N, C-alpha and C positions, 0 to 999 in steps of 0.2 A: 432436525437439521435444517429444514427450510425457514422456520422462525429465526434460528440464530444467524442464518444467511441475510434474512430480511433485516434483523436488528444491524447486523454489521453494515449494510449497504446504506442504511439510513444514517447511521454515525459516520460513515464514510463520507457520504455527500455534506454532512453538516461540518466534517472536519475540513473538506476542501473549500467550503463557503467560508469558514472562519478563516483559513490562510489568505484567500484571495482578498477578502474583505479587509483583513488586518495589514496587508502589504500587498499592493498592486505590482509590486516588483517580482513577486512569486508566482506570475501566471505565464501561460503560453496565451498569446494572441493571434488573431486573424482579421485582417481588414475584410469587412463585409459592407459593401456600399460605402455608406458615409461613417459607419461605426466601426470601432475596434471592438471585436468581440472576443471575450475571455472563452477559450476552449480548453481549458485544463490548467491544472498546476503544474509549475516548473519544479519538479523535484530536486534537480540539481542545485536550484537556487534555495530550496529548503535545506538541502543538505549542508551548504555552505554556512547556513545559521547554526545547524545542529553541530557541525564541525567546529565553530568558534567556541560554542558553549561547553561542548563535551568532545574532545578529540578522540577520533576514531581508534587510534592505535594504543589509547590508554584507557578506553571505556570499558568496564566491566559488565559484560553482557550477562552474566552468570544469574543474577537476581533481578534482571530487567523486565522480564515477563515477555521479551521478544527475542530471546536469545536464538530461537529457530530460524530467525531472518539472517542472523549472521553465520549461521552454519550451513544454511540450504535455501534454495529458491524455490518457489513454487514451479511448477512445469509449464512450459508451452503446449498451446494446442497447435498441432503440426499436422500437416499431410505427409502420412508415411510413403515409403516407395511404392506401394502396391495401391495408392491413392486413396486410402482409407484415412479417417482421422485418428489420431493417438495423442499421447501425452509424452513429452520429452524435455530434457534439460541440457542447457549448455555446459554444466559441470565447471564454469569460471568461478573461482572463489569470490566471496563477498569480503572485500578488502578496502571498503570505504563507506561512509554515510552515503555518497552519491550512488554508489551501486547497490547498496542496501535499500534504499527508497525506489530508485528507477527499476531495480530489478525484482527485489524481493517483495515489498509493499505493494508497489503498482501493479505487479503481475498478480498478486492475490486478489486485488481488488477486480481486476479484468476477469479472473477466473471465476470469481463468485458471481460477478455480474453477468457474465456471458456463458458459463459452462454448467453442466449438469453431469458430473461424473457418475452418476447412477445410470445415465443412459450409455456411457462408455466407461465402464469400470476397468481398473487394472490393479494387479495386487499391490503395488507399491504406492499406489494413490489412497488406498482405504485409510481412514482414519487422519489423513493429512490435512483436510480442510478443518476437521475439529481441533486440530493443533494450531492451525495457522489463524483462525479466526480471534481467538482471545489474544495471541500474539499480535495481531494487527490493532486490536482496541487497545492494548497496553502500549503500542508504539505511539498511535494517535494522542493518548493521554500524556505520554512522556514528552512529546514535541510541544504539545499546548501547554502543560502545566511547568515543564522544566525548561524548555528552550524560550518560550514566549511569555513564561509567567502568567498564564490566562488559566484559571481553574473553572470557569465558567462557560467553556467554549461549547458544550455539549447541553445547552439548555433546551427544555421542551419546546415543540412546536405547537403553537396555538392557532387556532382558525380566527 
């Protein structure tokens, strides 16, 4: 699983760079001294591009490879009432590309980048990472290939 997560994170980083390099309107920024630093992808803006090309309400998720993102969202890492860490979900429906990208995809990226469900297992999280990782890759490919019409976004990194 660690190799799958490492592969996902490498590709997620390449995907995020692809997006911000393609169109700087897709970024979140912060002024740092005399620079405007890019601090991440503005998933809401990406969602707007996806919505124009593929309206959410008519999109057929069944064969997309990322249907799981439309059905459920990865859980948040939370502090439980007893002060311990746990996993929980807001149970709000995924009803737009914006919600799918900002809640489902971005949460998956955060979870695999910062979490280790082996250290804090829960019965309902078993196998979810293994289901979400290929869906995340399929979503990245869909956006790059079908929305931005770029088939070579995921090129090898050479030293």
